matplotlib code that plots the C-alpha trace (Angstrom):
import matplotlib.pyplot as plt

x = [0.0, 1.3, 2.2, 0.3, 1.9, 0.8, 3.6, 3.3, 6.1, 6.1, 9.3, 8.1, 11.8, 11.9, 8.4, 9.3, 12.7, 11.1, 8.3, 10.9, 12.7, 9.5, 8.4, 11.7, 10.9, 7.5, 5.7, 2.6, 2.5, -1.2, -1.0, 1.3, 0.4, 2.3, 0.4, -1.5, -5.0, -4.3, -2.6, -5.6, -8.0, -5.8, -5.6, -9.4, -9.9, -7.3, -6.7, -3.1, -1.2, 1.3, 1.7, 5.2, 4.8, 7.1, 6.8, 7.0, 4.7, 2.7, 1.4, 3.5, 6.1, 5.8, 3.6, 1.3, 2.8, 2.6, -1.0, -1.8, -0.1, -2.3, -5.3, -4.4, -3.7, -7.1, -9.3, -7.5, -5.7, -5.1, -2.8, 0.7, 2.6, 6.4, 7.4, 10.4, 12.1, 15.2, 16.2, 15.6, 12.3, 11.5, 8.4, 5.8, 7.0, 6.9, 3.3, 2.6, 4.5, 2.7, -0.4, 1.4, 4.4, 2.8, 2.9, 4.7, 8.2, 10.5, 13.3, 15.7, 15.8, 19.6, 18.6, 17.1, 20.7, 20.8, 18.3, 18.3, 18.1, 15.2, 13.4, 13.8, 12.3, 9.5, 8.7, 8.9, 6.5, 4.0, 3.9, 2.9, 6.5, 8.3, 11.3, 13.2, 16.2, 19.5, 20.4, 17.3, 18.0, 21.5, 20.2, 17.7, 20.3, 23.0, 21.2, 20.8, 18.0, 16.2, 17.9, 21.3, 22.6, 20.6, 21.5, 25.2, 24.8, 24.2, 27.2, 28.4, 26.7, 23.3, 23.6, 24.0, 20.9, 18.9, 19.9, 18.7, 15.5, 14.4, 15.1, 12.2, 14.3, 13.1, 15.3, 16.2, 17.2, 19.2, 20.9, 21.9, 23.4, 25.3, 26.1, 24.3, 21.6, 18.1, 18.3, 21.4, 19.6, 16.5, 18.7, 20.2, 16.8, 15.5, 18.8, 18.3, 14.4, 15.6, 18.2, 16.1, 13.3, 10.8, 8.1, 8.8, 9.6, 6.4, 6.2, 6.8, 6.2, 4.9, 8.6, 9.6, 6.8, 7.9, 11.4, 10.3, 8.2, 11.2, 13.5, 11.0, 12.1, 15.6, 14.1, 12.2, 15.5]
y = [0.1, 3.5, 5.7, 8.9, 11.9, 15.4, 17.9, 21.0, 23.6, 27.2, 27.0, 26.2, 25.3, 22.8, 21.5, 21.1, 19.4, 16.8, 16.3, 15.8, 13.2, 11.4, 11.4, 9.9, 7.1, 6.5, 8.1, 10.1, 13.6, 14.4, 17.9, 20.7, 23.1, 26.4, 26.5, 24.5, 25.4, 24.2, 21.0, 20.0, 20.7, 18.7, 15.9, 15.8, 16.1, 13.7, 11.2, 10.5, 7.8, 10.2, 13.9, 15.3, 18.4, 21.3, 22.0, 25.8, 27.3, 30.5, 32.7, 32.6, 30.1, 28.3, 25.3, 25.4, 22.2, 20.5, 21.4, 20.4, 17.0, 16.4, 17.2, 14.7, 12.1, 12.7, 13.1, 11.1, 8.2, 6.3, 9.2, 8.8, 11.9, 12.7, 15.8, 18.0, 20.6, 22.9, 22.5, 20.2, 20.8, 19.8, 19.5, 20.2, 17.3, 15.0, 15.9, 14.4, 11.2, 11.0, 9.9, 6.8, 6.2, 4.2, 5.9, 8.8, 10.3, 13.2, 14.2, 17.2, 18.9, 18.2, 14.6, 15.2, 15.2, 11.5, 10.5, 6.8, 7.4, 9.9, 7.6, 4.7, 6.7, 7.8, 4.3, 3.1, 5.6, 5.3, 1.6, 2.3, 2.4, 5.0, 7.2, 9.7, 11.6, 10.3, 13.7, 13.9, 10.4, 11.4, 14.3, 12.2, 9.6, 12.1, 15.0, 15.0, 12.6, 11.9, 8.5, 9.1, 6.2, 3.6, 4.9, 4.9, 1.1, 0.2, -1.3, 0.4, -2.2, -1.8, 2.0, 1.4, -0.8, 1.7, 4.4, 2.5, 1.3, 4.8, 5.7, 3.1, 0.4, -3.2, -6.0, -7.0, -3.5, -3.1, -6.4, -5.3, -2.0, -3.6, -7.0, -9.0, -11.8, -11.0, -13.1, -11.3, -8.0, -9.3, -10.1, -6.6, -5.1, -7.2, -6.1, -2.4, -2.6, -4.4, -1.9, 1.0, -0.6, -0.6, -3.4, -6.5, -5.4, -4.8, -5.4, -3.0, 0.7, 0.1, -0.2, 2.9, 4.8, 3.2, 4.3, 7.7, 8.0, 7.2, 9.6, 12.3, 14.7, 14.9, 16.1, 18.9, 20.3]
z = [0.0, -1.0, 2.0, 2.2, 4.0, 4.8, 5.5, 7.7, 8.0, 7.6, 5.4, 1.8, 0.9, 3.6, 2.8, -0.9, -0.1, 2.0, -0.6, -3.3, -1.2, -0.4, -4.1, -5.0, -2.6, -3.8, -1.0, -1.8, -0.5, -0.2, 1.1, 2.4, 5.0, 6.4, 9.7, 12.2, 11.1, 7.6, 8.8, 10.7, 7.9, 5.5, 8.0, 8.4, 4.5, 3.4, 6.3, 5.5, 7.1, 8.5, 9.2, 9.3, 11.6, 12.6, 16.2, 15.9, 13.4, 12.9, 14.4, 17.5, 16.6, 20.0, 20.5, 17.6, 16.3, 19.6, 20.0, 16.5, 17.1, 20.3, 18.3, 15.6, 18.2, 19.7, 16.8, 14.0, 15.8, 12.6, 11.4, 12.8, 13.8, 13.2, 14.9, 13.6, 15.5, 14.9, 18.6, 21.4, 22.8, 26.4, 28.4, 25.6, 23.6, 26.7, 26.8, 23.5, 24.3, 27.7, 25.8, 24.1, 21.9, 19.1, 15.6, 17.2, 16.4, 17.2, 15.2, 15.0, 11.4, 11.4, 11.0, 7.5, 6.1, 7.0, 4.4, 5.0, 8.8, 8.3, 5.9, 8.2, 11.1, 9.0, 7.9, 11.5, 12.8, 10.0, 10.8, 14.4, 15.9, 17.7, 16.7, 18.9, 17.8, 19.1, 20.3, 22.5, 23.9, 24.7, 26.7, 28.5, 29.6, 30.4, 32.3, 36.1, 37.3, 40.5, 40.7, 39.0, 41.0, 39.2, 35.8, 36.8, 37.7, 34.1, 32.3, 29.1, 27.1, 28.9, 28.5, 24.8, 24.8, 26.7, 24.3, 21.3, 23.3, 23.8, 20.3, 19.5, 18.0, 18.2, 19.7, 16.1, 15.3, 18.6, 17.8, 14.3, 15.6, 18.2, 16.7, 19.1, 19.0, 19.9, 23.0, 24.2, 23.6, 25.5, 28.5, 28.5, 28.3, 31.2, 33.1, 32.3, 33.6, 36.8, 37.6, 37.0, 39.2, 36.4, 36.2, 34.3, 30.6, 28.6, 24.8, 22.0, 22.2, 25.7, 26.9, 25.4, 27.2, 30.6, 30.1, 29.0, 32.0, 34.1, 32.4, 31.6, 34.6, 33.2, 29.9, 31.8, 33.4]

ax = plt.figure().add_subplot(projection="3d")
ax.plot(x, y, z, "-o")
ax.set_aspect("equal")
plt.show()
């Protein structure tokens, strides 16, 4: 099935650049919007599989994209959302993820230069998965935390697994990135959950939500 996407960014140059990239990959761009109001109208009319949304859009360039994403998640749950930002956003983004991580992603615009990585994240989100920018994950893991001791107890390998886990990677993808078997990855994930004092490992995107809930206060600092 052909993937159908709506793009929302006040920069026409960026929109056209992404649209051209998606077209070359056989992805159909069914609409473009320069503000949140036009985005919501397009999503309601076209019912795309995915909305790619700039976090800061007119008129105030503050939280319009975040608010539009929350509306899409609430009113059009079949449409996945991939948020884009020029800078690392904090608490407002966590508010979107607090409602669930399935079909939700958050990437910095610098990530667009990594075409394969961007397209991989886009497809993962559209398929109901999660994608979080590695720079955001790095901030989550490294910033001061209420339970820094537990994080410091993670081995270097467990920290690598945690980082990829929060990015939204599956056990298979984590294994491929670290040259580990899925059973070994599963053992590391269980060790991470145990050391952080989290409930037994849930499945799929639910485990990303569990770790985000644990690390969330670090992102708000």
